[in-house]
MDTraj code that builds the backbone (N, CA, C; nanometers):
import mdtraj as md
import numpy as np

residues = "UNK UNK UNK UNK UNK UNK UNK UNK UNK UNK UNK UNK UNK UNK UNK UNK UNK UNK UNK UNK UNK UNK UNK UNK UNK UNK UNK UNK UNK UNK UNK UNK UNK UNK UNK UNK UNK UNK UNK UNK UNK UNK UNK UNK UNK UNK UNK UNK UNK UNK UNK UNK UNK UNK UNK UNK UNK UNK UNK UNK UNK UNK UNK UNK UNK UNK UNK UNK UNK UNK UNK UNK UNK UNK UNK UNK UNK UNK UNK UNK UNK UNK UNK UNK UNK UNK UNK UNK UNK UNK UNK UNK UNK UNK UNK UNK UNK UNK UNK UNK UNK UNK UNK UNK UNK UNK UNK UNK UNK UNK UNK UNK UNK UNK UNK UNK UNK UNK UNK UNK UNK UNK UNK UNK UNK UNK UNK UNK UNK UNK UNK UNK UNK UNK UNK UNK UNK UNK UNK UNK UNK UNK UNK UNK UNK UNK UNK UNK UNK UNK UNK UNK UNK UNK UNK UNK UNK UNK UNK UNK UNK UNK UNK UNK UNK UNK UNK UNK UNK UNK UNK UNK UNK UNK UNK UNK UNK UNK UNK UNK UNK UNK UNK UNK UNK UNK UNK UNK UNK UNK UNK UNK UNK UNK UNK UNK UNK UNK UNK UNK UNK UNK UNK UNK UNK UNK UNK UNK UNK UNK UNK UNK UNK UNK UNK UNK UNK UNK UNK UNK UNK UNK UNK UNK".split()
xyz = np.array([
    [15.2723, 7.5781, 28.1304],
    [15.2139, 7.4906, 28.1582],
    [15.0742, 7.5519, 28.1412],
    [15.0525, 7.6440, 28.2024],
    [14.9531, 7.7286, 28.2253],
    [14.8727, 7.8234, 28.0799],
    [14.9659, 7.7981, 27.9650],
    [14.9926, 7.8497, 27.8455],
    [14.9016, 7.7377, 27.7881],
    [14.9519, 7.6121, 27.7785],
    [14.8956, 7.4740, 27.7046],
    [14.7718, 7.4771, 27.7374],
    [14.7375, 7.4628, 27.8457],
    [14.6421, 7.4391, 27.8812],
    [14.4919, 7.4889, 27.8358],
    [14.4819, 7.6359, 27.8205],
    [14.3686, 7.6700, 27.7231],
    [14.3735, 7.6025, 27.5362],
    [14.5144, 7.5859, 27.4831],
    [14.5572, 7.5287, 27.3626],
    [14.5010, 7.3705, 27.3569],
    [14.4974, 7.3174, 27.4934],
    [14.4956, 7.1793, 27.4782],
    [14.2853, 7.1655, 27.5107],
    [14.2386, 7.3101, 27.5033],
    [14.0898, 7.2874, 27.5158],
    [14.0461, 7.2959, 27.3054],
    [14.1268, 7.3397, 27.2438],
    [14.0780, 7.3850, 27.1369],
    [14.1642, 7.2850, 27.0267],
    [14.2369, 7.2117, 27.1034],
    [14.3287, 7.1032, 27.0115],
    [14.4483, 7.1320, 26.9784],
    [14.5182, 7.2507, 27.0084],
    [14.6455, 7.2661, 26.9114],
    [14.7568, 7.2271, 27.0001],
    [14.7134, 7.1616, 27.1826],
    [14.8053, 7.0656, 27.1234],
    [14.7674, 6.9311, 27.1852],
    [14.8315, 6.8064, 27.1887],
    [14.7720, 6.6718, 27.2292],
    [14.7664, 6.6473, 27.3910],
    [14.6705, 6.5722, 27.4640],
    [14.7086, 6.5302, 27.5912],
    [14.7967, 6.4929, 27.6056],
    [14.8842, 6.4285, 27.5374],
    [15.0276, 6.3958, 27.5706],
    [15.0892, 6.4458, 27.6238],
    [15.1029, 6.5866, 27.5663],
    [15.2098, 6.6733, 27.5708],
    [15.1659, 6.7330, 27.6840],
    [15.0674, 6.7664, 27.7287],
    [14.9955, 6.8205, 27.8573],
    [15.0911, 6.7657, 27.9285],
    [15.0830, 6.6190, 27.9559],
    [15.1286, 6.5243, 28.0571],
    [15.2510, 6.5423, 28.0954],
    [15.3222, 6.5363, 27.9539],
    [15.4438, 6.5034, 27.9816],
    [15.5210, 6.6682, 28.0223],
    [15.4254, 6.7747, 27.9801],
    [15.4892, 6.9225, 28.0350],
    [15.4639, 6.9195, 28.1944],
    [15.3212, 6.8217, 28.2525],
    [15.3100, 6.8257, 28.4421],
    [15.4503, 6.7534, 28.4704],
    [15.4554, 6.5953, 28.3795],
    [15.5407, 6.5895, 28.4524],
    [15.6945, 6.6083, 28.4725],
    [15.8010, 6.7077, 28.3330],
    [15.8432, 6.7746, 28.3471],
    [15.8334, 6.8632, 28.4561],
    [15.6967, 6.9409, 28.4821],
    [15.7216, 7.0339, 28.6106],
    [15.7105, 6.9848, 28.7224],
    [15.6725, 6.8613, 28.7681],
    [15.6841, 6.7943, 28.8589],
    [15.8122, 6.7470, 28.8871],
    [15.8878, 6.7187, 28.8154],
    [16.0226, 6.6532, 28.7898],
    [16.1340, 6.7985, 28.8527],
    [16.0951, 6.8770, 28.7587],
    [16.1832, 6.9915, 28.8391],
    [16.1322, 7.0417, 28.9562],
    [16.0413, 7.0306, 29.0105],
    [15.9816, 7.1044, 29.1524],
    [16.0558, 6.9801, 29.2661],
    [16.0587, 6.8662, 29.2172],
    [16.1158, 6.8108, 29.2685],
    [16.3077, 6.8170, 29.3373],
    [16.3429, 6.8178, 29.2169],
    [16.4850, 6.8670, 29.1842],
    [16.4907, 6.9952, 29.3041],
    [16.4486, 7.0626, 29.2699],
    [16.4349, 7.1772, 29.3323],
    [16.4505, 7.1882, 29.4729],
    [16.3425, 7.0758, 29.5436],
    [16.3295, 7.0500, 29.6884],
    [16.4443, 6.9929, 29.7134],
    [16.4766, 6.8889, 29.6460],
    [16.5924, 6.7633, 29.6715],
    [16.7075, 6.9075, 29.6926],
    [16.7052, 6.9383, 29.5937],
    [16.8845, 7.0811, 29.5976],
    [16.8481, 7.1284, 29.7169],
    [16.7005, 7.2109, 29.7485],
    [16.6758, 7.3138, 29.8669],
    [16.7280, 7.2037, 29.9910],
    [16.7048, 7.1114, 30.0086],
    [16.7133, 7.0265, 30.1420],
    [16.8432, 6.9355, 30.1161],
    [16.8969, 6.9587, 30.0509],
    [17.0074, 6.9171, 30.0533],
    [17.1394, 6.9824, 30.0605],
    [17.0545, 7.1362, 30.0534],
    [17.1592, 7.2523, 30.0911],
    [17.1233, 7.2736, 30.2236],
    [17.0608, 7.2691, 30.3121],
    [17.0070, 7.2597, 30.4008],
    [17.0878, 7.1657, 30.4860],
    [17.0723, 7.0254, 30.4595],
    [17.1024, 6.9736, 30.5043],
    [17.2885, 6.9660, 30.5493],
    [17.3441, 6.9823, 30.4214],
    [17.4590, 6.9859, 30.4224],
    [17.4955, 7.1643, 30.5195],
    [17.4249, 7.2430, 30.5346],
    [17.4759, 7.3540, 30.5570],
    [17.4658, 7.2950, 30.7332],
    [17.3383, 7.2344, 30.7906],
    [17.3537, 7.2012, 30.9071],
    [17.4398, 7.1068, 30.9173],
    [17.4993, 6.9746, 30.8586],
    [17.6261, 6.9191, 30.8879],
    [17.7279, 7.0258, 30.8729],
    [17.7823, 7.1100, 30.8391],
    [17.8784, 7.1710, 30.8157],
    [17.8931, 7.2512, 30.9315],
    [17.7717, 7.2620, 30.9985],
    [17.7554, 7.3998, 31.0827],
    [17.7499, 7.3095, 31.2487],
    [17.7626, 7.1507, 31.1923],
    [17.7586, 7.0709, 31.3457],
    [17.8713, 7.0612, 31.3545],
    [17.9814, 7.0492, 31.2283],
    [18.1001, 6.9422, 31.2139],
    [18.1919, 7.1238, 31.2773],
    [18.1811, 7.2289, 31.2096],
    [18.2403, 7.3402, 31.2920],
    [18.2141, 7.3496, 31.4355],
    [18.0618, 7.3530, 31.4844],
    [18.0868, 7.3238, 31.6446],
    [18.1482, 7.2741, 31.7540],
    [18.1538, 7.1197, 31.6163],
    [18.2717, 7.0465, 31.7080],
    [18.3937, 7.0823, 31.7379],
    [18.4362, 7.1249, 31.6085],
    [18.5918, 7.1655, 31.6031],
    [18.6063, 7.2543, 31.7020],
    [18.5118, 7.3565, 31.7034],
    [18.5125, 7.4502, 31.8200],
    [18.5535, 7.4003, 31.9569],
    [18.4312, 7.3005, 31.9488],
    [18.4454, 7.2604, 32.0947],
    [18.5418, 7.1429, 32.1448],
    [18.6261, 7.1456, 32.0497],
    [18.7730, 7.0475, 32.0929],
    [18.8734, 7.1701, 32.0705],
    [18.8798, 7.2663, 32.0089],
    [18.9890, 7.3215, 32.0038],
    [18.9928, 7.4315, 32.1189],
    [18.8266, 7.4488, 32.1910],
    [18.8479, 7.5318, 32.3051],
    [18.9065, 7.4377, 32.4355],
    [18.8854, 7.3243, 32.4171],
    [18.9174, 7.2062, 32.5332],
    [19.0573, 7.1747, 32.5266],
    [19.1450, 7.2057, 32.3924],
    [19.2591, 7.2005, 32.4251],
    [19.2953, 7.3060, 32.4564],
    [19.2549, 7.4212, 32.4187],
    [19.2979, 7.5668, 32.4959],
    [19.2891, 7.5626, 32.6257],
    [19.2446, 7.4917, 32.6983],
    [19.1836, 7.5405, 32.8205],
    [19.2680, 7.4186, 32.8753],
    [19.3147, 7.2825, 32.8285],
    [19.4254, 7.1808, 32.8533],
    [19.5407, 7.2751, 32.8785],
    [19.5596, 7.3479, 32.7539],
    [19.7210, 7.4058, 32.7383],
    [19.7097, 7.4961, 32.8299],
    [19.6221, 7.5912, 32.8398],
    [19.6368, 7.6983, 32.9583],
    [19.6703, 7.6395, 33.0618],
    [19.6670, 7.5074, 33.1606],
    [19.6033, 7.4584, 33.2728],
    [19.7850, 7.4553, 33.2673],
    [19.8474, 7.3745, 33.1418],
    [19.9605, 7.3388, 33.1978],
    [20.0355, 7.4551, 33.1893],
    [20.0564, 7.6081, 33.1044],
    [20.0955, 7.6384, 33.0793],
    [20.1158, 7.7351, 33.2487],
    [19.9681, 7.7337, 33.2485],
    [19.9837, 7.7843, 33.4141],
    [20.0490, 7.7186, 33.5445],
    [20.0136, 7.5504, 33.5171],
    [20.1291, 7.4713, 33.5890],
    [20.2578, 7.5239, 33.5832],
    [20.3342, 7.5698, 33.4559],
    [20.4653, 7.5634, 33.4520],
    [20.5398, 7.7382, 33.4549],
    [20.4069, 7.8042, 33.5255],
    [20.4704, 7.9818, 33.5715],
    [20.4296, 7.8961, 33.7128],
    [20.5731, 8.0284, 33.7696],
    [20.6321, 8.0181, 33.9235],
    [20.5999, 8.1448, 33.9409],
    [20.5084, 8.1199, 34.0663],
    [20.4797, 8.2979, 34.1372],
    [20.5589, 8.2779, 34.3129],
    [20.6261, 8.3747, 34.2657],
    [20.7399, 8.4344, 34.4194],
    [20.6285, 8.5111, 34.5399],
    [20.6502, 8.4538, 34.6481],
    [20.5156, 8.4981, 34.7491],
    [20.5474, 8.6694, 34.7868],
    [20.6899, 8.7339, 34.6842],
    [20.7243, 8.9052, 34.7250],
    [20.8035, 8.9054, 34.5812],
    [20.7644, 9.0356, 34.6132],
    [20.8423, 9.1429, 34.4759],
    [20.9746, 9.0844, 34.5364],
    [21.0631, 9.0923, 34.3911],
    [21.2189, 9.1056, 34.4605],
    [21.2609, 9.0482, 34.3361],
    [21.4232, 9.0373, 34.3072],
    [21.5320, 9.0175, 34.2195],
    [21.5581, 8.8540, 34.2547],
    [21.6162, 8.8115, 34.1711],
    [21.6287, 8.6648, 34.1782],
    [21.7771, 8.6644, 34.1849],
    [21.7913, 8.5948, 34.2939],
    [21.9733, 8.6153, 34.3505],
    [22.0272, 8.4445, 34.2502],
    [21.9447, 8.3566, 34.3218],
    [22.0178, 8.2246, 34.2799],
    [21.9321, 8.1304, 34.2115],
    [21.9630, 8.0936, 34.0903],
    [21.8785, 7.9842, 34.0373],
    [21.9564, 7.8413, 34.0887],
    [21.9177, 7.7542, 34.1500],
    [21.9057, 7.6173, 34.1846],
    [21.8789, 7.5214, 34.0919],
    [21.8067, 7.4949, 34.0162],
    [21.7276, 7.4297, 33.9041],
    [21.7573, 7.4497, 33.7726],
    [21.8377, 7.4173, 33.6975],
    [21.9068, 7.4321, 33.5797],
    [21.8868, 7.3860, 33.4883],
    [21.8371, 7.2277, 33.5078],
    [21.8518, 7.0963, 33.4315],
    [21.6952, 7.1232, 33.3440],
    [21.7527, 7.1131, 33.2339],
    [21.5658, 7.1248, 33.1167],
    [21.5325, 6.9964, 33.1383],
    [21.3533, 6.9763, 33.2111],
    [21.3200, 6.8369, 33.2078],
    [21.3321, 6.8288, 33.3895],
    [21.4201, 6.8989, 33.4405],
    [21.4342, 6.8003, 33.5657],
    [21.3251, 6.7871, 33.6644],
    [21.3497, 6.6928, 33.7401],
    [21.1996, 6.7009, 33.8811],
    [21.2290, 6.7478, 33.9797],
    [21.1091, 6.8739, 34.0347],
    [21.2089, 6.9234, 34.0762],
    [21.0706, 6.8635, 34.2625],
    [21.1168, 6.8297, 34.3573],
    [21.0548, 6.7112, 34.4430],
    [21.0278, 6.8752, 34.5081],
    [20.9018, 6.8101, 34.5704],
    [20.8076, 6.8672, 34.6935],
    [20.8987, 6.9568, 34.7903],
    [20.8940, 7.0767, 34.8177],
    [20.9451, 7.1226, 34.9041],
    [21.0903, 7.2087, 34.8370],
    [21.1155, 7.1564, 34.7672],
    [21.2816, 7.1772, 34.7040],
    [21.2880, 7.3088, 34.6766],
    [21.4116, 7.4008, 34.7303],
    [21.4463, 7.5584, 34.7281],
    [21.4989, 7.5223, 34.5401],
    [21.3950, 7.5929, 34.4451],
    [21.4286, 7.6244, 34.3139],
    [21.5381, 7.7390, 34.2729],
    [21.4752, 7.8596, 34.3755],
    [21.5787, 7.9905, 34.3335],
    [21.5359, 8.0349, 34.4622],
    [21.6784, 8.1546, 34.4621],
    [21.6247, 8.2555, 34.5737],
    [21.5989, 8.3881, 34.5221],
    [21.5055, 8.4313, 34.6073],
    [21.4453, 8.5549, 34.5419],
    [21.4659, 8.6556, 34.6433],
    [21.5345, 8.7860, 34.6328],
    [21.6144, 8.8748, 34.7394],
    [21.4480, 8.9900, 34.7278],
    [21.4084, 8.9987, 34.8557],
    [21.2992, 9.0758, 34.8298],
    [21.3387, 9.2421, 34.7700],
    [21.2387, 9.2786, 34.7289],
    [21.2761, 9.4282, 34.7130],
    [21.2145, 9.5795, 34.8386],
    [21.0646, 9.5313, 34.7942],
    [20.9941, 9.6111, 34.8795],
    [20.8722, 9.5593, 34.9974],
    [20.9553, 9.4340, 35.0502],
    [20.8616, 9.3589, 35.1790],
    [20.9499, 9.3231, 35.2644],
    [20.8863, 9.3123, 35.3745],
    [20.9409, 9.2286, 35.5176],
    [21.0513, 9.1133, 35.4754],
    [21.1524, 9.1776, 35.5771],
    [21.2743, 9.0446, 35.5403],
    [21.2202, 8.9155, 35.6454],
    [21.2056, 8.7842, 35.5925],
    [21.1546, 8.6661, 35.6599],
    [21.2978, 8.6261, 35.6509],
    [21.3020, 8.5096, 35.7837],
    [21.3786, 8.4036, 35.7747],
    [21.3709, 8.2541, 35.7701],
    [21.4321, 8.2067, 35.6978],
    [21.3470, 8.0544, 35.7671],
    [21.4162, 7.9860, 35.7896],
    [21.3272, 7.8723, 35.9097],
    [21.4595, 7.8123, 36.0242],
    [21.4014, 7.6536, 35.9800],
    [21.4805, 7.5507, 36.0396],
    [21.4741, 7.4482, 36.0156],
    [21.4369, 7.3787, 36.1402],
    [21.2857, 7.3473, 36.1286],
    [21.3249, 7.2591, 36.3099],
    [21.2882, 7.1123, 36.3187],
    [21.3367, 7.0427, 36.4242],
    [21.3232, 6.8991, 36.4185],
    [21.1866, 6.8471, 36.4640],
    [21.1544, 6.7388, 36.4290],
    [20.9903, 6.7282, 36.4534],
    [20.9758, 6.6791, 36.6017],
    [21.0974, 6.6974, 36.6819],
    [21.0766, 6.6366, 36.8189],
    [21.0685, 6.8122, 36.8770],
    [21.0847, 6.8749, 36.8361],
    [21.0151, 7.0126, 36.8858],
    [20.9341, 7.0934, 36.8158],
    [20.8602, 7.0251, 36.6786],
    [20.7743, 7.1234, 36.6108],
    [20.6345, 7.1379, 36.7147],
    [20.6194, 7.0999, 36.8497],
    [20.5205, 7.0845, 36.9609],
    [20.5192, 7.2096, 36.9780],
    [20.5604, 7.2348, 36.9761],
    [20.6813, 7.3944, 37.0863],
    [20.6266, 7.4913, 36.9491],
    [20.6183, 7.5013, 36.8962],
    [20.6152, 7.6117, 36.7649],
    [20.4600, 7.6267, 36.7283],
    [20.4442, 7.7786, 36.7639],
    [20.2823, 7.8283, 36.6979],
    [20.3230, 7.9588, 36.6385],
    [20.2305, 7.9602, 36.5190],
    [20.2285, 8.1034, 36.4373],
    [20.2111, 8.1815, 36.5358],
    [20.2458, 8.3487, 36.5518],
    [20.2241, 8.4148, 36.6136],
    [20.3139, 8.4717, 36.7199],
    [20.4158, 8.3078, 36.7061],
    [20.4814, 8.3085, 36.8304],
    [20.6364, 8.3959, 36.8140],
    [20.6995, 8.5325, 36.9187],
    [20.7702, 8.5904, 36.8825],
    [20.8885, 8.4924, 36.8952],
    [21.0167, 8.5492, 36.8836],
    [21.1928, 8.4793, 36.8205],
    [21.2375, 8.5612, 36.8074],
    [21.3375, 8.5764, 36.8259],
    [21.4847, 8.6170, 36.8071],
    [21.5955, 8.5538, 36.7371],
    [21.6173, 8.6013, 36.6525],
    [21.7499, 8.5782, 36.5439],
    [21.8470, 8.6629, 36.5571],
    [21.9740, 8.5523, 36.5602],
    [22.0791, 8.5921, 36.5704],
    [22.1702, 8.5439, 36.4397],
    [22.2160, 8.6531, 36.3595],
    [22.2863, 8.6233, 36.2497],
    [22.4398, 8.5172, 36.2964],
    [22.4704, 8.4536, 36.2582],
    [22.5960, 8.3647, 36.2599],
    [22.7342, 8.4752, 36.2257],
    [22.6555, 8.5577, 36.1326],
    [22.8543, 8.6381, 36.0736],
    [22.8518, 8.7287, 36.1588],
    [22.7754, 8.7245, 36.2302],
    [22.8160, 8.8712, 36.3618],
    [22.7760, 8.8406, 36.4693],
    [22.8834, 8.8537, 36.5872],
    [22.8797, 8.7960, 36.6921],
    [22.7330, 8.8456, 36.7495],
    [22.6889, 8.8109, 36.8289],
    [22.5545, 8.8418, 36.9339],
    [22.5646, 8.9488, 37.0293],
    [22.6978, 8.8736, 37.0775],
    [22.7450, 8.9632, 37.2441],
    [22.8021, 9.1078, 37.2081],
    [22.7604, 9.1231, 37.0297],
    [22.8585, 9.2679, 36.9807],
    [22.7271, 9.3350, 36.9308],
    [22.6680, 9.2344, 36.8531],
    [22.5792, 9.3434, 36.7680],
    [22.4242, 9.3078, 36.7833],
    [22.4100, 9.2282, 36.8812],
    [22.2690, 9.2174, 36.9136],
    [22.1908, 9.1171, 36.7925],
    [22.0812, 9.1158, 36.8215],
    [21.9837, 9.0441, 36.7720],
    [21.8622, 9.0646, 36.6932],
    [21.8112, 9.0400, 36.6202],
    [21.6696, 9.0705, 36.5529],
    [21.5495, 9.0136, 36.6138],
    [21.4371, 9.0552, 36.6013],
    [21.3313, 9.0433, 36.6701],
    [21.2271, 8.9647, 36.5819],
    [21.1889, 8.8866, 36.5845],
    [21.0461, 8.8334, 36.4397],
    [20.9567, 8.7956, 36.5076],
    [20.8569, 8.7363, 36.4148],
    [20.7364, 8.6764, 36.4761],
    [20.7028, 8.4987, 36.3530],
    [20.7158, 8.4456, 36.4025],
    [20.6671, 8.2929, 36.3615],
    [20.5265, 8.3279, 36.3003],
    [20.5269, 8.3017, 36.1231],
    [20.4253, 8.3707, 36.0723],
    [20.3405, 8.2147, 35.9464],
    [20.4715, 8.1108, 35.9256],
    [20.4121, 7.9978, 35.8748],
    [20.5327, 7.9049, 35.9265],
    [20.4445, 7.7407, 35.9217],
    [20.4869, 7.6304, 35.9712],
    [20.4234, 7.5369, 35.8648],
    [20.5330, 7.4813, 35.8364],
    [20.5052, 7.3978, 35.6872],
    [20.3890, 7.2801, 35.7313],
    [20.3237, 7.2201, 35.6776],
    [20.2017, 7.1358, 35.7769],
    [20.2728, 6.9939, 35.7346],
    [20.3854, 6.9771, 35.6728],
    [20.4223, 6.8205, 35.6705],
    [20.5674, 6.8780, 35.6592],
    [20.6393, 6.7065, 35.7356],
    [20.7516, 6.7408, 35.7173],
    [20.8248, 6.7174, 35.5546],
    [20.9483, 6.7926, 35.5820],
    [21.0608, 6.7617, 35.4760],
    [21.1634, 6.7307, 35.4965],
    [21.2357, 6.6805, 35.3648],
    [21.3665, 6.5941, 35.4082],
    [21.4391, 6.6692, 35.3655],
    [21.5792, 6.6412, 35.4325],
    [21.6887, 6.6680, 35.3728],
    [21.8370, 6.6310, 35.3806],
    [21.8741, 6.6247, 35.2523],
    [22.0015, 6.5316, 35.2549],
    [22.1236, 6.5719, 35.3249],
    [22.1900, 6.4794, 35.4280],
    [22.3368, 6.5086, 35.5231],
    [22.4149, 6.4143, 35.5687],
    [22.5238, 6.4086, 35.6041],
    [22.6033, 6.3364, 35.5905],
    [22.5506, 6.1651, 35.6679],
    [22.4028, 6.1880, 35.7483],
    [22.3589, 6.0861, 35.8484],
    [22.2502, 6.0214, 35.7550],
    [22.2334, 6.0763, 35.6597],
    [22.1341, 6.0669, 35.5182],
    [22.0088, 6.1766, 35.5090],
    [21.8892, 6.1043, 35.4925],
    [21.7804, 6.2200, 35.4731],
    [21.7501, 6.2482, 35.6333],
    [21.7186, 6.3768, 35.6342],
    [21.6880, 6.4257, 35.8057],
    [21.5802, 6.4962, 35.7618],
    [21.4221, 6.5235, 35.8226],
    [21.3406, 6.5386, 35.8625],
    [21.2999, 6.6528, 35.9393],
    [21.2273, 6.7596, 35.8933],
    [21.2620, 6.8610, 35.9230],
    [21.0752, 6.9381, 35.9300],
    [21.0805, 7.0261, 35.9482],
    [20.9686, 7.1339, 35.9825],
    [20.9999, 7.3222, 35.9389],
    [20.9810, 7.3150, 35.8035],
    [20.9918, 7.4933, 35.7233],
    [20.9557, 7.6085, 35.8218],
    [21.0007, 7.6953, 35.8868],
    [20.9173, 7.7498, 35.9695],
    [20.9683, 7.9200, 35.9187],
    [20.8558, 8.0271, 35.8926],
    [20.9527, 8.1466, 35.8807],
    [20.9061, 8.2228, 35.9642],
    [21.0553, 8.2983, 35.9823],
    [20.9767, 8.4125, 36.0892],
    [20.9802, 8.5281, 36.0168],
    [20.8872, 8.6329, 36.0452],
    [20.8850, 8.7766, 36.0189],
    [20.9823, 8.9097, 36.0430],
    [21.0787, 8.9388, 36.0135],
    [21.1309, 9.0059, 36.1025],
    [21.0575, 9.1562, 36.1601],
    [21.0715, 9.1892, 36.2815],
    [20.9599, 9.2860, 36.3286],
    [21.0798, 9.4117, 36.3352],
    [21.2005, 9.4001, 36.4003],
    [21.2132, 9.5217, 36.4263],
    [21.3790, 9.4351, 36.4729],
    [21.4710, 9.5173, 36.4984],
    [21.6354, 9.4640, 36.5494],
    [21.6619, 9.5352, 36.6458],
    [21.7293, 9.4345, 36.7239],
    [21.7846, 9.5099, 36.8378],
    [21.9736, 9.5431, 36.8568],
    [21.9889, 9.5526, 36.7476],
    [22.1749, 9.5485, 36.6802],
    [22.2011, 9.7012, 36.8070],
    [22.3273, 9.6572, 36.8513],
    [22.3550, 9.7757, 36.9176],
    [22.4768, 9.8561, 36.8374],
    [22.4492, 10.0028, 36.8238],
    [22.6132, 10.0518, 36.8421],
    [22.6360, 10.0829, 36.6266],
    [22.6640, 9.9432, 36.6439],
    [22.7261, 9.9065, 36.4930],
    [22.6463, 9.8705, 36.3916],
    [22.4999, 9.8753, 36.4456],
    [22.3853, 9.8204, 36.3075],
    [22.4101, 9.9071, 36.1484],
    [22.5122, 9.9911, 36.1542],
    [22.5488, 10.0103, 36.0435],
    [22.6343, 9.9708, 35.9050],
    [22.6631, 9.8919, 36.0672],
    [22.8503, 9.8032, 35.9881],
    [22.7520, 9.6366, 35.8850],
    [22.6302, 9.6092, 35.9465],
    [22.5649, 9.4832, 35.9307],
    [22.4980, 9.5232, 35.7803],
    [22.5200, 9.3952, 35.7520],
    [22.4727, 9.4215, 35.6266],
    [22.4344, 9.1957, 35.6215],
    [22.2880, 9.2458, 35.5761],
    [22.1907, 9.1098, 35.5514],
    [22.1547, 9.0775, 35.3923],
    [22.2620, 9.0073, 35.3829],
    [22.2501, 8.8841, 35.2225],
    [22.1393, 8.7665, 35.2657],
    [22.0879, 8.7860, 35.1213],
    [22.0336, 8.5844, 35.0867],
    [22.1262, 8.4969, 35.1168],
    [22.0790, 8.3918, 35.2144],
    [22.1927, 8.2844, 35.1987],
    [22.2121, 8.3067, 35.3384],
    [22.2391, 8.3776, 35.4338],
    [22.2872, 8.3896, 35.5586],
    [22.2332, 8.3463, 35.6825],
    [22.3339, 8.2352, 35.7288],
    [22.2712, 8.1134, 35.8563],
    [22.3014, 8.2027, 35.9884],
    [22.1769, 8.1511, 36.0604],
    [22.1503, 8.2509, 36.1841],
    [22.1037, 8.1125, 36.2584],
    [22.0802, 8.1605, 36.3828],
    [22.0507, 8.0721, 36.5383],
    [21.8975, 8.1146, 36.5628],
    [21.7438, 8.0750, 36.5548],
    [21.6652, 8.1155, 36.6031],
    [21.5995, 8.0713, 36.7152],
    [21.5509, 8.1344, 36.8301],
    [21.5211, 8.1281, 36.9503],
    [21.3508, 8.1549, 36.9480],
    [21.2807, 8.0569, 36.9640],
    [21.1213, 8.0937, 36.9081],
    [21.0885, 8.0737, 37.0585],
    [21.0079, 8.1820, 37.1542],
    [21.0112, 8.2071, 37.2322],
    [20.8615, 8.1061, 37.2916],
    [20.8613, 7.9562, 37.3146],
    [20.7745, 7.8871, 37.2868],
    [20.6920, 7.8695, 37.4029],
    [20.7928, 7.8423, 37.5632],
    [20.7228, 7.8814, 37.6386],
    [20.7600, 7.9732, 37.7720],
    [20.6464, 8.0881, 37.8094],
    [20.6831, 8.1993, 37.9208],
    [20.7265, 8.0957, 38.0048],
    [20.8184, 8.1245, 38.0894],
    [20.8046, 8.0618, 38.1935],
    [20.9162, 8.1183, 38.3094],
    [20.9629, 8.1728, 38.3533],
    [21.0208, 8.2512, 38.4104],
    [21.1604, 8.1461, 38.5160],
    [21.2832, 8.2264, 38.5125],
    [21.3845, 8.1797, 38.5603],
    [21.3749, 8.0809, 38.7034],
    [21.2843, 8.1870, 38.8087],
    [21.2041, 8.1616, 38.9130],
    [21.1215, 8.0556, 38.8750],
    [21.0525, 8.0667, 38.8421],
    [20.9372, 7.9385, 38.8345],
    [21.0054, 7.7718, 38.7947],
    [21.1635, 7.7978, 38.7365],
    [21.2401, 7.6634, 38.7269],
    [21.2729, 7.6419, 38.8587],
    [21.3698, 7.7840, 38.9001],
    [21.4101, 7.7075, 39.0576],
    [21.3084, 7.6796, 39.1513],
    [21.1692, 7.7116, 39.1777],
    [21.0907, 7.7186, 39.3062],
    [21.0114, 7.5791, 39.2669],
    [20.9949, 7.5320, 39.1120],
    [20.9663, 7.4153, 39.1069],
    [20.9521, 7.2817, 39.1911],
    [21.0761, 7.2397, 39.1936],
    [21.1452, 7.1196, 39.2624],
    [21.0711, 7.1370, 39.4198],
    [21.1519, 7.2966, 39.5140],
    [21.0805, 7.3170, 39.6396],
    [20.9110, 7.2686, 39.6275],
    [20.8688, 7.3599, 39.5937],
    [20.6897, 7.3533, 39.5602],
    [20.6211, 7.2095, 39.5521],
    [20.6975, 7.1696, 39.4595],
    [20.6582, 7.0095, 39.4233],
    [20.7122, 6.9377, 39.5323],
    [20.8260, 6.9644, 39.6161],
    [20.8447, 6.8762, 39.7436],
    [20.7774, 6.8914, 39.8621],
    [20.7354, 7.0284, 39.9285],
    [20.6324, 7.0933, 40.0064],
    [20.5096, 7.0107, 40.0036],
    [20.4697, 7.0105, 39.8502],
    [20.3267, 6.9602, 39.8480],
    [20.3364, 6.8019, 39.9082],
    [20.4331, 6.7741, 39.8450],
    [20.4296, 6.5975, 39.8665],
    [20.4753, 6.6120, 40.0437],
    [20.5362, 6.6946, 40.0834],
    [20.5493, 6.6259, 40.2574],
    [20.4082, 6.6856, 40.3180],
    [20.3265, 6.7812, 40.2826],
    [20.2321, 6.7787, 40.3780],
    [20.1032, 6.6908, 40.3295],
    [20.1257, 6.6189, 40.2268],
    [20.0429, 6.5156, 40.1446],
    [20.0472, 6.3785, 40.2339],
    [20.1516, 6.3781, 40.2996],
    [20.2114, 6.2539, 40.3680],
    [20.1514, 6.2960, 40.4976],
    [20.0661, 6.1509, 40.5593],
    [20.0416, 6.1396, 40.7119],
    [20.1441, 6.0671, 40.8104],
])
top = md.Topology()
chain = top.add_chain()
for i, resn in enumerate(residues, 1):
    res = top.add_residue(resn, chain, resSeq=i)
    for name in ("N", "CA", "C"):
        top.add_atom(name, md.element.get_by_symbol(name[0]), res)
traj = md.Trajectory(xyz[None], top)
């Protein structure tokens, strides 16, 4: 176009040719501008679409990670799986239901007891307890000492011949044993039953014997 303008002055090209060339130049510039704008618009749309897909994938990843996390079971202590009680695929596990037993390998021995709701008011964490294994005669082998370390916040249900019975789960961590003489003969295995005595009330035998007398004496002195 710049070359044709001097030619126009000398009459080598017509005014119509110049106008036509100017229109062509303007049209080419418009096409370039449109293509540039379309390129940026397409790039912006593609970037927006990619960001939306990325956000959607990240949300799905978080959801699936949460589902996977909820499917994982973590034992409160390291050990070996001794017995798996729930083996049905897709089975429903009720709150508080035992699904497997873990035999601790490097942790304290913990005894689990079931306490009736009527007696739970006397049980508190930190209380001492005496554990007597049913498999070993207490009069011969003695007992184990422990401490109440956990009381379930609500009742659990246990199926019995009389129907469902409520109970509180109490855990006692064994702190020592008072086995007599034949302690080497004692082998403790998961699932063994025992009786647990929780020292809930510190009251001597003498106080039990003297309480009625004291009460009677107080009532007698109060009479006129």
